[in-house]
C-alpha positions in Angstrom: 72.0 -15.8 -15.7 71.4 -12.9 -18.2 68.8 -10.2 -17.4 68.5 -9.4 -21.1 65.7 -11.0 -23.1 67.1 -12.9 -26.1 63.9 -12.0 -28.0 63.6 -8.3 -27.5 67.0 -7.3 -26.3 65.4 -5.5 -23.4 65.8 -6.3 -19.7 63.7 -9.3 -18.8 61.5 -8.9 -15.7 61.5 -12.5 -14.7 65.3 -12.7 -15.0 65.7 -9.5 -13.0 63.4 -10.9 -10.2 65.2 -14.3 -10.3 68.5 -12.5 -9.9 67.2 -10.5 -7.0 67.5 -7.2 -8.8 64.4 -5.6 -7.3 65.6 -2.1 -8.2 66.0 -3.1 -11.8 62.6 -4.8 -11.9 60.9 -1.8 -10.4 62.6 0.6 -12.8 61.7 -1.7 -15.7 58.0 -1.9 -14.8 57.8 1.9 -14.2 59.7 2.7 -17.4 57.3 0.4 -19.3 54.3 2.2 -17.8 55.7 5.6 -18.8 56.3 4.2 -22.4 52.7 2.9 -22.6 51.2 6.2 -21.3 53.4 8.0 -23.9 51.9 5.9 -26.6 48.4 6.4 -25.4 49.0 10.2 -25.1 50.3 10.2 -28.7 47.1 8.4 -29.9 44.9 10.8 -27.9 46.7 13.8 -29.4 46.1 12.4 -32.9 42.4 11.9 -32.0 42.1 15.6 -30.9 43.9 16.7 -34.1 41.5 14.5 -36.2 38.5 16.0 -34.4 39.8 19.5 -35.0 40.2 18.8 -38.7 36.6 17.3 -38.8 35.2 20.4 -37.1 37.1 22.7 -39.5 35.7 20.9 -42.5 32.2 21.0 -41.2 32.5 24.7 -40.5 33.8 25.2 -44.0 30.8 23.2 -45.4 28.4 25.2 -43.3 29.8 28.5 -44.6 29.6 27.3 -48.2 26.0 26.0 -47.8 25.0 29.4 -46.3 26.6 31.2 -49.2 24.8 29.0 -51.7 21.5 29.4 -49.9 21.9 33.2 -50.0 21.6 33.0 -53.8 18.1 31.6 -53.7 15.6 34.4 -54.1 12.4 34.4 -52.0 11.4 32.9 -48.7 9.4 29.9 -49.6 10.6 26.4 -48.9 10.1 25.3 -52.5 12.1 28.3 -53.9 14.9 27.0 -56.0 17.2 28.2 -58.8 16.1 27.5 -62.3 18.6 27.1 -65.1 17.8 30.5 -66.6 18.9 32.5 -63.5 21.7 30.3 -62.5 24.7 32.8 -62.5 28.4 32.1 -62.7 28.7 33.0 -59.0 26.0 30.3 -58.3 27.9 27.8 -60.4 31.1 28.6 -58.5 29.3 28.3 -55.1 27.8 25.0 -56.2 31.2 23.6 -57.0 32.6 24.8 -53.6 29.7 23.2 -51.7 30.0 19.9 -53.6 33.7 19.9 -53.0 33.2 20.5 -49.3 30.5 17.7 -49.2 33.0 15.4 -50.8 35.8 16.5 -48.3 33.6 15.9 -45.2 32.0 12.7 -46.5 28.7 14.0 -45.0 25.3 13.1 -46.6 23.2 16.1 -45.8 20.1 14.7 -47.4 20.0 16.7 -50.6 19.6 14.1 -53.4 22.1 14.2 -56.2 19.6 14.7 -59.0 22.1 15.6 -61.6 22.0 18.9 -63.4 25.0 20.2 -61.6 27.6 22.2 -63.3 30.2 20.5 -61.2 30.4 16.7 -61.4 29.9 15.4 -57.8 30.3 11.7 -57.2 28.6 11.6 -53.8 25.0 10.9 -52.7 24.4 14.5 -51.5 25.0 17.3 -54.0 23.6 20.8 -54.6 22.6 22.0 -58.0 20.2 24.3 -59.8 17.2 22.2 -58.6 18.1 22.4 -55.0 15.4 24.1 -52.9 15.7 26.5 -49.9 14.0 23.9 -47.7 16.6 21.3 -48.6 19.4 23.8 -47.9 17.8 24.8 -44.5 17.6 21.1 -43.6 21.2 20.5 -44.7 22.4 23.6 -42.7 20.6 22.3 -39.6 22.1 18.9 -40.0 25.6 20.3 -40.4 25.1 22.5 -37.3 24.1 19.5 -35.3 27.2 17.6 -36.5 29.4 20.5 -35.5 27.8 20.6 -32.0 28.3 16.8 -31.6 31.9 17.0 -32.8 32.5 19.9 -30.4 31.1 18.0 -27.5 33.2 15.0 -28.4 36.2 17.2 -28.7 35.7 18.4 -25.1 35.6 14.8 -24.0 38.8 14.1 -26.0 40.5 17.0 -24.3 39.5 15.7 -20.9 40.9 12.3 -21.8 44.1 14.0 -23.0 44.4 16.0 -19.8 43.9 12.8 -17.7 46.4 10.8 -19.7 48.9 13.7 -19.4 48.4 13.7 -15.6 48.9 10.0 -15.4 52.0 10.1 -17.5 53.5 12.9 -15.3 52.7 10.9 -12.2 54.3 7.8 -13.6 57.4 9.7 -14.7 57.6 11.4 -11.2 57.3 7.9 -9.6 60.1 6.6 -11.8 62.5 9.5 -11.1 61.7 9.4 -7.3 62.3 5.7 -7.2 65.6 6.1 -9.1 66.6 8.9 -6.7 65.7 6.7 -3.7 67.7 3.8 -5.0 70.6 6.1 -5.8 70.5 7.6 -2.3 70.4 4.1 -0.7 73.3 2.9 -2.8 75.3 6.0 -2.0 74.6 5.6 1.7 75.8 1.9 1.6 79.0 2.9 -0.3 79.7 5.7 2.2 79.2 3.3 5.1 81.6 0.8 3.6 
């Protein structure tokens, strides 16, 4: 009876047990556990990297929104740029903010009214009619998103650490079992 699965080409657990190869069955199960934990670990690492990218994009957006807001004169919530005093720096900042909004995919609640020098295709976009109040609300929303993403990142890191510990334990069990079987086999051979 073959202990190799004709479908996968890997050792078959049922065949190993039927053949009485307990050592092979235990090693197969433990090896499969290590492989599954390795796959979960890789997925969690990717999730952490994705979250880091998201936080980086949100921080970039926050910086650009703050720079854009600094161009608005006065302290009133309704203060906005008008077309006459919209400088080239403001146009450049507008394009940078709208690009960052597109990159993050975040709707910060500033309606795309048109009138932008850049041509954004998203729902939220800054332009010469954007008010300080709208920018303050957008900045607050982005800060909240950064806080949420940072908290989620901490949870992702805890999951990553837990998975890494489980994977190390499974690998240690596998190597300890292999060593135990090797020692037992060596003792039997010496006694013969």
